[in-house]
ChimeraX commands (.cxc) that place a marker at each C-alpha (Angstrom):
marker #1 position -70.10,73.38,6.13 radius 0.5
marker #1 position -71.70,74.37,3.26 radius 0.5
marker #1 position -75.30,75.69,2.78 radius 0.5
marker #1 position -77.59,73.81,0.62 radius 0.5
marker #1 position -78.05,76.61,-2.20 radius 0.5
marker #1 position -74.40,77.12,-2.66 radius 0.5
marker #1 position -74.01,73.00,-2.76 radius 0.5
marker #1 position -76.59,72.67,-5.74 radius 0.5
marker #1 position -76.45,75.79,-7.63 radius 0.5
marker #1 position -79.01,77.85,-9.00 radius 0.5
marker #1 position -80.89,75.76,-11.51 radius 0.5
marker #1 position -80.48,72.75,-8.89 radius 0.5
marker #1 position -82.31,75.07,-6.48 radius 0.5
marker #1 position -84.89,76.49,-8.25 radius 0.5
marker #1 position -86.06,72.57,-9.70 radius 0.5
marker #1 position -86.33,71.99,-5.67 radius 0.5
marker #1 position -88.23,75.31,-5.01 radius 0.5
marker #1 position -90.75,73.86,-7.82 radius 0.5
marker #1 position -90.91,70.86,-6.57 radius 0.5
marker #1 position -91.46,72.55,-3.01 radius 0.5
marker #1 position -94.32,74.57,-4.07 radius 0.5
marker #1 position -95.81,71.50,-6.14 radius 0.5
marker #1 position -95.66,69.88,-3.11 radius 0.5
marker #1 position -97.30,72.29,-0.77 radius 0.5
marker #1 position -99.60,73.30,-2.76 radius 0.5
marker #1 position -101.12,69.74,-3.58 radius 0.5
marker #1 position -100.85,68.14,-0.29 radius 0.5
marker #1 position -102.63,69.30,3.17 radius 0.5
marker #1 position -99.68,67.34,5.63 radius 0.5
marker #1 position -96.36,68.59,4.20 radius 0.5
marker #1 position -92.60,68.89,5.16 radius 0.5
marker #1 position -91.95,72.33,5.80 radius 0.5
marker #1 position -88.25,70.93,4.14 radius 0.5
marker #1 position -88.05,68.48,1.84 radius 0.5
marker #1 position -84.90,67.71,1.53 radius 0.5
marker #1 position -81.67,66.49,3.16 radius 0.5
marker #1 position -78.36,65.27,2.99 radius 0.5
marker #1 position -78.30,61.44,3.74 radius 0.5
marker #1 position -76.86,61.20,7.33 radius 0.5
marker #1 position -77.24,65.09,8.04 radius 0.5
marker #1 position -79.03,65.32,11.41 radius 0.5
marker #1 position -82.45,66.90,10.36 radius 0.5
marker #1 position -85.51,68.44,12.04 radius 0.5
marker #1 position -88.95,67.27,9.63 radius 0.5
marker #1 position -91.69,70.10,10.03 radius 0.5
marker #1 position -94.85,68.82,9.96 radius 0.5
marker #1 position -97.29,70.95,8.75 radius 0.5
marker #1 position -100.78,70.63,9.50 radius 0.5
marker #1 position -103.29,73.35,7.80 radius 0.5
marker #1 position -106.73,72.50,8.13 radius 0.5
marker #1 position -109.03,69.57,10.35 radius 0.5
marker #1 position -111.37,67.34,8.33 radius 0.5
marker #1 position -113.90,69.13,7.18 radius 0.5
marker #1 position -114.01,71.85,9.94 radius 0.5
marker #1 position -113.42,69.52,12.34 radius 0.5
marker #1 position -110.54,70.49,15.05 radius 0.5
marker #1 position -107.57,68.09,14.94 radius 0.5
marker #1 position -107.07,66.36,18.19 radius 0.5
marker #1 position -104.45,63.47,16.97 radius 0.5
marker #1 position -101.67,63.23,14.78 radius 0.5
marker #1 position -99.79,59.92,14.26 radius 0.5
marker #1 position -96.59,60.09,12.32 radius 0.5
marker #1 position -94.95,57.22,11.34 radius 0.5
marker #1 position -91.00,57.39,10.66 radius 0.5
marker #1 position -89.74,55.74,7.78 radius 0.5
marker #1 position -87.37,53.22,7.48 radius 0.5
marker #1 position -83.70,54.07,7.78 radius 0.5
marker #1 position -84.63,57.68,9.87 radius 0.5
marker #1 position -82.90,56.86,12.78 radius 0.5
marker #1 position -83.42,58.40,16.54 radius 0.5
marker #1 position -86.55,60.20,16.17 radius 0.5
marker #1 position -87.11,62.04,18.87 radius 0.5
marker #1 position -90.81,64.23,18.98 radius 0.5
marker #1 position -90.98,67.77,20.02 radius 0.5
marker #1 position -92.87,68.80,23.14 radius 0.5
marker #1 position -96.01,70.73,22.05 radius 0.5
marker #1 position -97.92,72.10,25.37 radius 0.5
marker #1 position -101.45,71.02,26.26 radius 0.5
marker #1 position -101.02,67.37,23.97 radius 0.5
marker #1 position -99.61,64.62,25.34 radius 0.5
marker #1 position -96.74,62.36,23.51 radius 0.5
marker #1 position -96.15,58.86,23.08 radius 0.5
marker #1 position -93.16,57.37,21.28 radius 0.5
marker #1 position -93.46,53.54,19.64 radius 0.5
marker #1 position -90.72,51.85,19.25 radius 0.5
marker #1 position -90.09,48.62,17.06 radius 0.5
marker #1 position -87.52,46.13,16.19 radius 0.5
marker #1 position -84.76,46.84,13.31 radius 0.5
marker #1 position -84.21,44.78,10.27 radius 0.5
marker #1 position -80.44,46.07,10.52 radius 0.5
marker #1 position -79.43,47.71,13.85 radius 0.5
marker #1 position -77.11,50.53,13.51 radius 0.5
marker #1 position -74.48,51.85,15.83 radius 0.5
marker #1 position -74.88,55.42,17.98 radius 0.5
marker #1 position -72.62,56.65,20.69 radius 0.5
marker #1 position -70.53,53.17,20.37 radius 0.5
marker #1 position -74.18,51.44,21.46 radius 0.5
marker #1 position -75.70,48.76,19.14 radius 0.5
marker #1 position -79.37,50.17,18.47 radius 0.5
marker #1 position -81.59,47.08,17.85 radius 0.5
marker #1 position -84.81,49.27,17.97 radius 0.5
marker #1 position -85.72,52.36,17.65 radius 0.5
marker #1 position -88.62,54.65,16.83 radius 0.5
marker #1 position -91.46,53.65,14.13 radius 0.5
marker #1 position -94.07,56.04,15.24 radius 0.5
marker #1 position -95.27,58.89,17.06 radius 0.5
marker #1 position -98.21,60.36,18.24 radius 0.5
marker #1 position -99.32,63.83,19.61 radius 0.5
marker #1 position -103.06,63.55,21.27 radius 0.5
marker #1 position -105.45,64.85,23.17 radius 0.5
marker #1 position -104.40,68.57,21.57 radius 0.5
marker #1 position -106.91,70.69,19.94 radius 0.5
marker #1 position -106.35,72.37,16.61 radius 0.5
marker #1 position -109.52,74.33,15.51 radius 0.5
marker #1 position -109.91,73.99,11.42 radius 0.5
marker #1 position -109.10,77.32,10.47 radius 0.5
marker #1 position -105.44,77.38,12.65 radius 0.5
marker #1 position -102.51,75.80,11.63 radius 0.5
marker #1 position -99.88,74.19,13.68 radius 0.5
marker #1 position -96.94,71.90,13.30 radius 0.5
marker #1 position -95.80,68.84,14.48 radius 0.5
marker #1 position -91.93,68.75,14.93 radius 0.5
marker #1 position -89.46,65.42,14.88 radius 0.5
marker #1 position -85.39,65.50,15.08 radius 0.5
marker #1 position -83.41,62.68,13.88 radius 0.5
marker #1 position -80.96,61.43,11.70 radius 0.5
marker #1 position -81.64,61.01,7.89 radius 0.5
marker #1 position -81.19,57.88,6.36 radius 0.5
marker #1 position -77.70,57.14,5.13 radius 0.5
marker #1 position -79.17,55.72,1.61 radius 0.5
marker #1 position -80.12,58.14,-0.77 radius 0.5
marker #1 position -83.38,57.92,-2.17 radius 0.5
marker #1 position -87.22,58.71,-1.36 radius 0.5
marker #1 position -89.08,58.06,2.12 radius 0.5
marker #1 position -92.36,58.53,2.50 radius 0.5
marker #1 position -93.73,59.68,6.18 radius 0.5
marker #1 position -97.44,58.36,6.34 radius 0.5
marker #1 position -99.58,60.57,8.85 radius 0.5
marker #1 position -102.79,60.28,10.05 radius 0.5
marker #1 position -104.89,63.06,11.55 radius 0.5
marker #1 position -107.70,61.70,13.64 radius 0.5
marker #1 position -110.08,64.72,14.25 radius 0.5
marker #1 position -113.21,65.19,16.71 radius 0.5
marker #1 position -115.65,63.90,13.95 radius 0.5
marker #1 position -113.57,62.41,10.97 radius 0.5
marker #1 position -110.07,61.39,10.57 radius 0.5
marker #1 position -107.50,62.01,7.21 radius 0.5
marker #1 position -104.72,59.39,6.42 radius 0.5
marker #1 position -101.74,60.89,4.67 radius 0.5
marker #1 position -100.89,57.73,3.44 radius 0.5
marker #1 position -100.31,57.14,-0.60 radius 0.5
marker #1 position -97.12,56.27,-1.88 radius 0.5
marker #1 position -96.97,56.61,-5.89 radius 0.5
marker #1 position -95.93,53.47,-7.45 radius 0.5
marker #1 position -94.25,53.22,-10.55 radius 0.5
marker #1 position -95.21,56.14,-13.05 radius 0.5
marker #1 position -97.14,57.95,-10.59 radius 0.5
marker #1 position -96.25,61.61,-8.30 radius 0.5
marker #1 position -98.07,62.73,-5.36 radius 0.5
marker #1 position -99.62,65.10,-7.12 radius 0.5
marker #1 position -102.01,62.01,-8.75 radius 0.5
marker #1 position -103.18,61.52,-5.46 radius 0.5
marker #1 position -105.79,62.62,-2.96 radius 0.5
marker #1 position -104.46,61.76,0.26 radius 0.5
marker #1 position -100.62,61.25,-0.02 radius 0.5
marker #1 position -97.91,60.76,2.03 radius 0.5
marker #1 position -95.23,63.20,2.89 radius 0.5
marker #1 position -92.24,62.98,0.92 radius 0.5
marker #1 position -88.54,63.28,2.49 radius 0.5
marker #1 position -86.03,63.38,-0.53 radius 0.5
marker #1 position -82.33,62.02,0.83 radius 0.5
marker #1 position -79.56,63.18,-1.52 radius 0.5
marker #1 position -75.88,62.76,-1.76 radius 0.5
marker #1 position -73.81,64.86,0.81 radius 0.5
marker #1 position -70.72,66.06,-0.60 radius 0.5
marker #1 position -69.31,66.63,2.49 radius 0.5
marker #1 position -70.61,63.55,4.84 radius 0.5
marker #1 position -72.48,64.90,7.63 radius 0.5
marker #1 position -72.76,61.30,9.05 radius 0.5
marker #1 position -70.33,61.74,11.79 radius 0.5
marker #1 position -71.07,63.25,15.30 radius 0.5
marker #1 position -72.15,66.74,14.37 radius 0.5
marker #1 position -75.83,67.44,16.27 radius 0.5
marker link #1:1,2 radius 0.2
marker link #1:2,3 radius 0.2
marker link #1:3,4 radius 0.2
marker link #1:4,5 radius 0.2
marker link #1:5,6 radius 0.2
marker link #1:6,7 radius 0.2
marker link #1:7,8 radius 0.2
marker link #1:8,9 radius 0.2
marker link #1:9,10 radius 0.2
marker link #1:10,11 radius 0.2
marker link #1:11,12 radius 0.2
marker link #1:12,13 radius 0.2
marker link #1:13,14 radius 0.2
marker link #1:14,15 radius 0.2
marker link #1:15,16 radius 0.2
marker link #1:16,17 radius 0.2
marker link #1:17,18 radius 0.2
marker link #1:18,19 radius 0.2
marker link #1:19,20 radius 0.2
marker link #1:20,21 radius 0.2
marker link #1:21,22 radius 0.2
marker link #1:22,23 radius 0.2
marker link #1:23,24 radius 0.2
marker link #1:24,25 radius 0.2
marker link #1:25,26 radius 0.2
marker link #1:26,27 radius 0.2
marker link #1:27,28 radius 0.2
marker link #1:28,29 radius 0.2
marker link #1:29,30 radius 0.2
marker link #1:30,31 radius 0.2
marker link #1:31,32 radius 0.2
marker link #1:32,33 radius 0.2
marker link #1:33,34 radius 0.2
marker link #1:34,35 radius 0.2
marker link #1:35,36 radius 0.2
marker link #1:36,37 radius 0.2
marker link #1:37,38 radius 0.2
marker link #1:38,39 radius 0.2
marker link #1:39,40 radius 0.2
marker link #1:40,41 radius 0.2
marker link #1:41,42 radius 0.2
marker link #1:42,43 radius 0.2
marker link #1:43,44 radius 0.2
marker link #1:44,45 radius 0.2
marker link #1:45,46 radius 0.2
marker link #1:46,47 radius 0.2
marker link #1:47,48 radius 0.2
marker link #1:48,49 radius 0.2
marker link #1:49,50 radius 0.2
marker link #1:50,51 radius 0.2
marker link #1:51,52 radius 0.2
marker link #1:52,53 radius 0.2
marker link #1:53,54 radius 0.2
marker link #1:54,55 radius 0.2
marker link #1:55,56 radius 0.2
marker link #1:56,57 radius 0.2
marker link #1:57,58 radius 0.2
marker link #1:58,59 radius 0.2
marker link #1:59,60 radius 0.2
marker link #1:60,61 radius 0.2
marker link #1:61,62 radius 0.2
marker link #1:62,63 radius 0.2
marker link #1:63,64 radius 0.2
marker link #1:64,65 radius 0.2
marker link #1:65,66 radius 0.2
marker link #1:66,67 radius 0.2
marker link #1:67,68 radius 0.2
marker link #1:68,69 radius 0.2
marker link #1:69,70 radius 0.2
marker link #1:70,71 radius 0.2
marker link #1:71,72 radius 0.2
marker link #1:72,73 radius 0.2
marker link #1:73,74 radius 0.2
marker link #1:74,75 radius 0.2
marker link #1:75,76 radius 0.2
marker link #1:76,77 radius 0.2
marker link #1:77,78 radius 0.2
marker link #1:78,79 radius 0.2
marker link #1:79,80 radius 0.2
marker link #1:80,81 radius 0.2
marker link #1:81,82 radius 0.2
marker link #1:82,83 radius 0.2
marker link #1:83,84 radius 0.2
marker link #1:84,85 radius 0.2
marker link #1:85,86 radius 0.2
marker link #1:86,87 radius 0.2
marker link #1:87,88 radius 0.2
marker link #1:88,89 radius 0.2
marker link #1:89,90 radius 0.2
marker link #1:90,91 radius 0.2
marker link #1:91,92 radius 0.2
marker link #1:92,93 radius 0.2
marker link #1:93,94 radius 0.2
marker link #1:94,95 radius 0.2
marker link #1:95,96 radius 0.2
marker link #1:96,97 radius 0.2
marker link #1:97,98 radius 0.2
marker link #1:98,99 radius 0.2
marker link #1:99,100 radius 0.2
marker link #1:100,101 radius 0.2
marker link #1:101,102 radius 0.2
marker link #1:102,103 radius 0.2
marker link #1:103,104 radius 0.2
marker link #1:104,105 radius 0.2
marker link #1:105,106 radius 0.2
marker link #1:106,107 radius 0.2
marker link #1:107,108 radius 0.2
marker link #1:108,109 radius 0.2
marker link #1:109,110 radius 0.2
marker link #1:110,111 radius 0.2
marker link #1:111,112 radius 0.2
marker link #1:112,113 radius 0.2
marker link #1:113,114 radius 0.2
marker link #1:114,115 radius 0.2
marker link #1:115,116 radius 0.2
marker link #1:116,117 radius 0.2
marker link #1:117,118 radius 0.2
marker link #1:118,119 radius 0.2
marker link #1:119,120 radius 0.2
marker link #1:120,121 radius 0.2
marker link #1:121,122 radius 0.2
marker link #1:122,123 radius 0.2
marker link #1:123,124 radius 0.2
marker link #1:124,125 radius 0.2
marker link #1:125,126 radius 0.2
marker link #1:126,127 radius 0.2
marker link #1:127,128 radius 0.2
marker link #1:128,129 radius 0.2
marker link #1:129,130 radius 0.2
marker link #1:130,131 radius 0.2
marker link #1:131,132 radius 0.2
marker link #1:132,133 radius 0.2
marker link #1:133,134 radius 0.2
marker link #1:134,135 radius 0.2
marker link #1:135,136 radius 0.2
marker link #1:136,137 radius 0.2
marker link #1:137,138 radius 0.2
marker link #1:138,139 radius 0.2
marker link #1:139,140 radius 0.2
marker link #1:140,141 radius 0.2
marker link #1:141,142 radius 0.2
marker link #1:142,143 radius 0.2
marker link #1:143,144 radius 0.2
marker link #1:144,145 radius 0.2
marker link #1:145,146 radius 0.2
marker link #1:146,147 radius 0.2
marker link #1:147,148 radius 0.2
marker link #1:148,149 radius 0.2
marker link #1:149,150 radius 0.2
marker link #1:150,151 radius 0.2
marker link #1:151,152 radius 0.2
marker link #1:152,153 radius 0.2
marker link #1:153,154 radius 0.2
marker link #1:154,155 radius 0.2
marker link #1:155,156 radius 0.2
marker link #1:156,157 radius 0.2
marker link #1:157,158 radius 0.2
marker link #1:158,159 radius 0.2
marker link #1:159,160 radius 0.2
marker link #1:160,161 radius 0.2
marker link #1:161,162 radius 0.2
marker link #1:162,163 radius 0.2
marker link #1:163,164 radius 0.2
marker link #1:164,165 radius 0.2
marker link #1:165,166 radius 0.2
marker link #1:166,167 radius 0.2
marker link #1:167,168 radius 0.2
marker link #1:168,169 radius 0.2
marker link #1:169,170 radius 0.2
marker link #1:170,171 radius 0.2
marker link #1:171,172 radius 0.2
marker link #1:172,173 radius 0.2
marker link #1:173,174 radius 0.2
marker link #1:174,175 radius 0.2
marker link #1:175,176 radius 0.2
marker link #1:176,177 radius 0.2
marker link #1:177,178 radius 0.2
marker link #1:178,179 radius 0.2
marker link #1:179,180 radius 0.2
marker link #1:180,181 radius 0.2
marker link #1:181,182 radius 0.2
marker link #1:182,183 radius 0.2
view
């Protein structure tokens, strides 16, 4: 398997790193890796860098974008985890079985993330099979207050135009096609 750098080349890599820098400095809940190949198995790491106006984070809810398959949350000590499945508009096959419903939302709750600390919330699964931009809406509920990272740009806008943008995952074509069973 080629690494992303060798496939993209120096110019594209520099562009991607610039986008990553802009995204990270503009938003407060972002994906550690905002770029993935179609169909690749992917670890989505959401970086939570502060609470709600100094109040500690008690719950993090992440909405899984349509097309992301088989989402599984990473266990976090001292946090409860709940997954919600929804019926799929377009079923798919995995390990010889037809999948007609999949995880649509994951919630970590009853935790304690003080505002002066940082943490990560991790989900693994398979990236969408279609090239495009996929937005992950994240709700951060604090002891006092709530932040909804859910703004998705309309035509002509970018994430930097918003105060509370959703986390963006860009899915690009994979020259080696990792959609086969490789996890």
